[in-house]
N, C-alpha and C positions, 0 to 999 in steps of 0.2 A: 491789797496793797502790792503784794509781790507780783501778781498777775499784771497789774498796770505797769509796773516797772519793766517786766519782760516785754510787754507790747511796745513800750516806749523804746526799749533797746533795739527791738526788731525794726521799728520805724527809723531810728537813727542809722542803723546798719544799712537799710535799704536806701536811705538818703545818700549815704556815703557811696554806695555802689553806683547810684545814679550820677552823682557828681564825678566819680572816677570815670564812668562810661563817657560822660560828656567831655571831660577833660581829655581823655584819650582820643575821642573822635574829632574834637575841635583843634587841639593844640599840637598833636603829633603831626598831622599833615601840614599845619602852619609852620611848625619848626622845620620840617623837612623842606618845605618850599623856601624858607629863609636861608637854610643851609645851602640848598642848591643854587640860589641866587648869589650867595657869598662866594661859593666855589667858582661860579661862572665869572664873577667880577675879578677874582684873583687870577684866573686863567687869562682873562682879557688884559690884565695889567702887565703880564710878562711879555 
């Protein structure tokens, strides 16, 4: 029972690592792009 729980914990941890990895790879560049566009828009408005 305990071993199964540990394996499940490891699986969940790895899943979280994978999600975090995907999140960082997908959303950080996207957020940076949106931020860059917003800055350019603000500069163009002045």
